[in-house]
C-alpha positions as CSV (number, residue, x, y, z in Angstrom):
1,M,75.7,150.0,78.7
2,S,74.1,150.7,75.4
3,S,71.1,152.9,74.8
4,S,68.8,153.4,71.9
5,V,66.6,156.2,70.8
6,L,63.1,155.4,70.0
7,T,61.6,157.3,67.1
8,R,57.9,157.5,66.3
9,P,57.0,156.2,62.9
10,R,56.1,158.9,60.4
11,P,52.3,158.8,59.7
12,E,51.2,157.8,56.3
13,Y,48.3,159.5,54.5
14,R,46.2,158.9,51.5
15,S,45.7,161.7,48.9
16,A,42.0,161.7,49.6
17,D,42.7,162.3,53.3
18,L,44.8,165.4,52.6
19,L,42.2,166.7,50.2
20,T,39.5,166.3,52.9
21,A,41.8,167.9,55.5
22,Y,42.4,171.1,53.4
23,L,41.2,174.3,55.0
24,P,41.4,177.8,53.6
25,G,44.8,179.2,54.5
26,S,46.5,175.8,53.9
27,F,48.7,175.1,50.9
28,Y,47.5,172.2,48.7
29,Y,49.3,170.8,45.7
30,S,48.8,167.5,43.9
31,S,50.2,166.1,40.7
32,P,51.3,162.7,39.3
33,R,54.4,163.1,41.5
34,G,52.3,163.1,44.7
35,T,50.2,165.3,47.1
36,V,51.4,168.0,49.5
37,L,49.3,169.6,52.2
38,A,51.1,172.3,54.3
39,D,49.8,174.3,57.2
40,G,51.1,177.1,59.4
41,V,54.0,179.4,58.7
42,S,57.4,178.8,60.2
43,R,58.7,181.9,58.3
44,A,57.6,184.0,55.3
45,V,60.1,184.6,52.5
46,R,60.5,188.1,51.1
47,A,62.8,188.8,48.2
48,D,63.2,190.8,45.0
49,T,62.6,189.3,41.7
50,G,65.5,187.1,40.6
51,R,66.6,186.6,44.2
52,R,63.7,184.5,45.5
53,A,65.5,181.2,45.0
54,E,68.4,182.5,47.0
55,A,66.1,183.8,49.7
56,V,64.2,180.5,49.9
57,S,67.5,178.6,50.2
58,A,68.6,180.7,53.1
59,A,65.1,180.4,54.8
60,L,65.2,176.6,54.4
61,A,68.6,176.4,56.0
62,S,67.5,178.6,58.8
63,A,64.4,176.5,59.3
64,R,66.5,173.4,59.6
65,E,68.7,175.0,62.2
66,D,65.6,175.9,64.2
67,G,64.6,172.2,64.2
68,V,61.8,172.2,61.5
69,P,61.8,168.6,60.2
70,D,62.2,168.2,56.5
71,P,61.3,171.8,55.6
72,I,60.1,172.8,52.2
73,A,59.1,176.2,50.7
74,V,55.7,176.5,49.1
75,G,53.7,179.2,47.3
76,A,53.0,181.2,44.2
77,L,54.6,184.0,42.2
78,G,52.7,186.4,40.0
79,F,53.1,187.0,36.3
80,L,55.1,190.3,36.3
81,P,58.4,190.8,38.0
82,T,56.7,193.4,40.1
83,S,53.7,191.2,40.9
84,E,52.8,189.9,44.3
85,S,54.4,186.7,45.6
86,S,53.4,184.3,48.4
87,L,56.3,182.1,49.6
88,V,56.5,180.5,53.0
89,I,58.2,177.8,54.9
90,P,55.2,175.9,56.5
91,A,55.2,174.6,60.0
92,V,53.6,171.3,59.2
93,V,53.8,169.3,55.9
94,R,51.9,166.1,55.1
95,R,52.5,164.1,52.0
96,A,50.7,161.4,50.1
97,E,50.6,159.6,46.8
98,A,49.1,161.1,43.7
99,P,45.3,161.4,43.5
100,E,43.6,158.4,42.0
101,D,40.9,158.4,39.3
102,G,37.5,158.3,41.0
103,H,39.1,158.6,44.5
104,G,36.1,160.7,45.6
105,V,32.5,160.7,44.6
106,M,30.5,163.9,44.6
107,S,27.2,164.0,46.4
108,P,24.1,165.5,44.7
109,R,24.7,168.7,46.5
110,Q,28.3,168.8,45.4
111,R,27.2,168.5,41.8
112,D,25.1,171.7,42.1
113,G,26.5,175.1,41.3
114,F,27.5,177.7,43.9
115,G,25.5,180.4,42.2
116,P,23.3,182.1,41.0
117,W,26.0,184.3,39.5
118,T,26.4,187.9,38.5
119,V,29.0,187.9,35.7
120,T,31.2,190.7,34.5
121,P,33.6,190.0,31.6
122,R,36.9,191.8,31.7
123,P,37.1,192.7,28.9
124,G,33.9,191.9,26.9
125,G,34.1,189.7,23.8
126,E,34.2,192.6,21.3
127,V,37.0,194.4,23.1
128,Y,39.0,191.2,23.3
129,R,38.6,190.5,19.5
130,D,39.7,194.1,18.8
131,A,42.8,193.6,21.0
132,V,43.7,190.4,19.1
133,A,43.3,192.3,15.8
134,R,45.6,195.1,17.1
135,A,48.2,192.5,18.2
136,L,48.1,190.9,14.8
137,R,48.9,194.2,13.2
138,R,51.9,194.5,15.5
139,I,53.0,191.0,14.5
140,E,52.6,191.8,10.8
141,R,54.7,194.9,11.3
142,G,57.5,192.8,12.7
143,D,57.4,194.1,16.3
144,L,57.1,190.6,17.7
145,E,56.4,187.0,16.8
146,K,53.8,186.0,19.4
147,V,51.8,187.5,22.2
148,V,49.4,185.8,24.7
149,L,46.3,187.9,25.4
150,A,44.2,187.0,28.4
151,R,40.8,187.9,29.7
152,S,38.9,187.2,32.9
153,L,35.4,186.7,34.2
154,E,34.4,188.1,37.5
155,L,31.6,186.0,39.1
156,T,29.7,187.1,42.2
157,A,27.5,184.7,44.2
158,D,24.9,185.5,46.9
159,T,26.9,183.6,49.5
160,P,30.6,183.0,50.1
161,V,32.2,180.4,47.8
162,P,33.3,177.3,49.8
163,V,37.0,177.0,48.7
164,P,37.5,173.4,50.1
165,E,34.6,172.1,48.1
166,L,35.7,174.0,45.0
167,L,39.2,172.5,45.3
168,A,37.7,169.0,45.8
169,R,35.7,169.4,42.6
170,V,38.8,170.5,40.6
171,V,40.8,167.6,41.8
172,R,38.1,165.0,41.2
173,A,37.4,166.4,37.7
174,N,41.0,165.7,36.6
175,P,43.2,163.9,39.1
176,A,46.1,163.9,36.7
177,A,46.3,167.7,36.6
178,H,48.6,169.8,38.8
179,A,45.9,171.0,41.2
180,F,46.6,173.7,43.8
181,A,45.1,176.0,46.4
182,V,47.3,178.8,47.8
183,D,46.5,181.5,50.3
184,V,47.4,184.8,48.4
185,T,45.7,187.2,50.8
186,A,47.2,190.7,50.5
187,V,47.0,193.8,52.6
188,G,43.8,195.5,51.9
189,D,41.9,192.4,50.7
190,P,38.3,192.5,52.2
191,A,38.5,188.8,53.0
192,P,41.0,185.9,52.6
193,R,41.9,185.3,49.0
194,T,42.8,181.9,47.6
195,L,44.3,180.9,44.2
196,V,42.7,177.7,43.1
197,G,43.3,175.8,39.9
198,A,44.2,172.7,37.9
199,S,47.1,173.4,35.6
200,P,48.0,171.1,32.7
201,E,51.4,172.8,32.2
202,L,54.5,171.7,34.1
203,L,57.0,174.5,34.1
204,V,59.8,172.4,35.7
205,S,60.2,169.4,37.9
206,R,63.5,168.4,39.5
207,R,64.4,165.1,41.1
208,G,68.1,164.7,41.8
209,A,69.9,165.5,38.5
210,T,66.8,164.9,36.3
211,V,64.7,167.8,35.2
212,V,61.5,167.8,33.2
213,A,59.5,170.5,31.6
214,N,56.3,170.1,29.6
215,P,55.4,173.3,27.7
216,L,52.0,173.5,26.0
217,A,50.9,175.7,23.2
218,G,48.4,175.2,20.4
219,S,44.9,174.1,21.5
220,R,41.5,172.8,20.5
221,P,38.4,172.4,22.6
222,R,37.5,168.9,23.6
223,S,34.2,167.5,22.2
224,T,31.8,165.0,23.7
225,D,31.9,163.0,20.4
226,E,35.0,160.7,20.1
227,A,35.0,160.8,16.3
228,E,35.1,164.6,16.4
229,N,37.9,164.5,19.0
230,R,40.0,162.3,16.6
231,R,39.4,164.9,13.9
232,R,40.4,167.8,16.2
233,I,43.6,166.0,17.3
234,A,44.6,165.3,13.7
235,D,43.8,168.9,12.8
236,L,45.9,170.2,15.6
237,L,48.9,168.1,14.7
238,A,48.6,169.2,11.0
239,S,48.1,172.9,11.8
240,S,51.1,175.0,10.7
241,K,49.8,177.9,12.7
242,D,49.6,175.9,15.9
243,R,52.9,174.1,15.3
244,R,54.6,177.4,14.8
245,E,53.1,178.8,18.0
246,H,54.2,175.7,19.9
247,A,57.7,175.8,18.4
248,H,58.2,179.3,19.9
249,V,57.5,177.9,23.4
250,A,59.5,174.6,23.2
251,A,62.5,176.3,21.7
252,R,62.6,178.9,24.5
253,V,62.2,176.3,27.2
254,A,64.9,174.1,25.7
255,E,67.3,177.0,25.3
256,V,67.0,178.0,29.0
257,L,67.3,174.4,30.4
258,G,70.3,173.9,28.0
259,R,72.2,176.4,30.1
260,F,72.0,174.1,33.1
261,C,72.0,170.7,31.5
262,D,74.7,168.4,30.1
263,E,72.1,166.4,28.2
264,L,68.7,167.5,26.9
265,H,66.1,165.6,25.0
266,V,63.5,167.5,23.0
267,P,61.1,165.2,21.2
268,E,58.5,166.0,18.5
269,P,55.3,167.5,19.9
270,E,52.3,165.2,20.6
271,V,48.7,165.9,21.7
272,I,47.6,165.6,25.3
273,G,44.1,166.1,26.7
274,T,42.3,167.5,29.7
275,P,38.6,167.2,30.3
276,T,38.0,170.4,28.4
277,M,40.9,170.8,25.9
278,W,43.5,169.2,23.6
279,H,47.0,170.7,23.6
280,L,50.2,170.3,21.6
281,S,52.8,169.1,24.2
282,T,56.5,168.6,24.3
283,R,57.9,166.8,27.3
284,I,61.5,168.0,27.6
285,T,63.9,166.0,29.8
286,G,67.5,166.9,30.9
287,T,70.4,166.0,33.1
288,L,71.8,168.8,35.3
289,A,75.5,169.5,34.9
290,D,75.8,170.3,38.6
291,P,72.8,169.4,40.8
292,R,74.5,170.9,43.9
293,D,74.7,174.4,42.2
294,P,72.0,176.6,43.9
295,A,71.3,178.1,40.5
296,S,70.0,174.6,39.5
297,S,67.3,174.4,42.3
298,S,63.8,173.8,41.1
299,L,62.8,177.3,42.0
300,A,65.9,178.9,40.4
301,L,65.1,177.0,37.2
302,A,61.5,178.0,37.4
303,E,62.5,181.7,37.7
304,A,64.9,181.3,34.8
305,L,62.1,179.9,32.6
306,H,59.4,182.3,33.6
307,P,57.6,183.6,31.7
308,T,57.6,181.2,28.8
309,P,56.2,182.2,25.4
310,A,53.2,180.0,26.4
311,V,51.9,182.7,28.7
312,C,53.7,185.8,27.5
313,G,55.1,185.7,23.9
314,T,58.3,186.2,21.8
315,P,60.4,188.3,22.3
316,T,59.5,188.4,26.0
317,A,60.0,192.1,26.6
318,A,58.0,193.2,23.6
319,A,55.2,190.8,24.4
320,R,55.1,191.9,28.0
321,D,54.8,195.5,26.9
322,L,52.0,194.7,24.5
323,I,50.1,192.8,27.2
324,A,50.3,195.8,29.5
325,E,49.0,198.0,26.6
326,L,46.1,195.7,25.5
327,E,44.9,193.9,28.6
328,P,42.6,196.1,30.8
329,E,43.1,194.0,34.0
330,D,46.3,193.2,35.9
331,R,46.9,189.4,35.7
332,G,48.0,189.1,39.3
333,Y,48.9,185.5,39.9
334,Y,47.4,184.3,36.7
335,A,50.2,183.0,34.3
336,G,52.7,183.0,37.1
337,L,53.9,179.9,38.9
338,V,52.9,177.8,41.8
339,G,54.7,174.8,43.5
340,W,57.2,173.8,46.1
341,T,61.0,173.3,46.6
342,A,63.1,171.4,49.1
343,P,66.6,172.2,50.6
344,D,68.3,169.8,48.2
345,G,66.8,171.7,45.2
346,D,64.2,169.1,44.3
347,G,60.7,170.3,43.7
348,E,58.0,171.0,41.2
349,W,56.5,174.3,39.7
350,V,53.7,174.7,37.3
351,V,52.4,177.5,35.2
352,T,49.4,179.1,36.9
353,I,46.7,178.6,34.3
354,R,43.2,177.1,34.5
355,C,42.8,179.0,37.7
356,A,40.7,181.4,39.7
357,E,41.1,183.8,42.6
358,V,38.4,183.4,45.2
359,C,37.6,186.1,47.8
360,D,34.4,185.7,49.8
361,R,31.5,185.8,47.3
362,T,33.7,186.8,44.3
363,V,35.6,184.5,41.9
364,R,37.9,185.8,39.1
365,V,38.5,183.2,36.4
366,F,41.3,183.6,33.9
367,A,42.1,182.3,30.4
368,G,44.4,183.4,27.5
369,A,45.2,182.5,23.9
370,G,48.5,182.7,21.9
371,I,48.4,185.2,19.0
372,V,50.7,184.5,16.1
373,E,50.6,185.2,12.4
374,G,47.4,183.5,11.0
375,S,45.4,183.9,14.3
376,D,41.7,184.7,13.9
377,P,40.2,187.0,16.6
378,A,36.9,185.1,16.8
379,A,38.7,181.8,17.1
380,E,41.0,183.1,19.9
381,L,38.0,184.4,21.8
382,A,36.4,181.0,21.5
383,E,39.6,179.3,22.8
384,T,39.5,181.4,25.9
385,S,35.9,180.5,26.5
386,A,36.8,176.8,26.2
387,K,39.6,177.2,28.7
388,F,37.3,178.9,31.2
389,R,35.3,175.7,31.4
390,T,37.8,173.9,33.7
391,L,36.9,176.3,36.6
392,L,33.4,177.2,35.4
393,G,32.5,173.5,35.4
394,A,33.7,173.2,39.0
395,L,31.7,176.3,40.0
396,G,28.6,175.0,38.2
397,A,28.6,178.0,35.9
398,E,29.5,176.6,32.4
399,E,26.9,178.7,30.7
400,V,28.5,182.1,31.5
401,A,31.6,181.8,29.3
């Protein structure tokens, strides 16, 4: 007598459904590869810097043994080796296709801002320009080749900022971006804290033996005039200063991935656009020498790559020291990484830029600019203001940059 086991079909979701289902405390991540919404915590992952991929691998194996179906690890890591991290194996994971252009239409209320806002720049414009000038003197002296200096805006509203609505605005503004919302609440926070953003920069994606990285460096603000946009794209491609800045980043990413890959393709840079910026971009692809090696998991590769010169500088140690000296605020999760990884090593991690941390009525928005020989302090300040617009537009606060 034969018997059969009936299995329930796995439910299918649309990306818009998952965006609507997001609640504070959930993990949301969408990119051209697809959409992930994760809820609950099967287990939290705690590990020292450099051992997180190993700890995640062990936690995923343990989750499988405990019967968690198709477990993945999700979360975010901060900029510094000593920064906070938020890595968990969620209890429930739902997946969908990538967001579609125009998959949601904002109501008149959604188009309104969340303010009015009280705004505190950290630091102010004059202090930031002075920091760039000091960095240039160090570069001229030969201490380093590049450093990325960041600043933030602290915005305070009269009422709590609705994170689900903010995330929806971010995704709808640029469905092709790597959008995310991660619970990063720490002990001592007065209220739940969420990291929200739409990063244009893919740190590393792994699918089987294929890895992809897409470093960005060298930027221009986007204009509302198409003729002016064509001029800015041409200017960016012809700029020796921006090409040099970009080369630092692409070379470093290629060097790190080359340690793990049999084959690596590094094309000439091109220009890609977001709703607010143009960027020099190099899409690097490689074939892993041994996809079964735990050191080649997506998170292990991300840890090996982080921080790239796109968010830190060259050499890394000298740039990191100068950042600590010149930036008045701790970056926290800004310029870190966010994403997911699976037991087979596949996954996707992006650089945590074009982001904000939301805690009750307060929002901290971050932006940085790469400083190399030939940089101009006023121009670098203007670049950070342009980069703020991704989140400020979603908050209805464009005028505060």
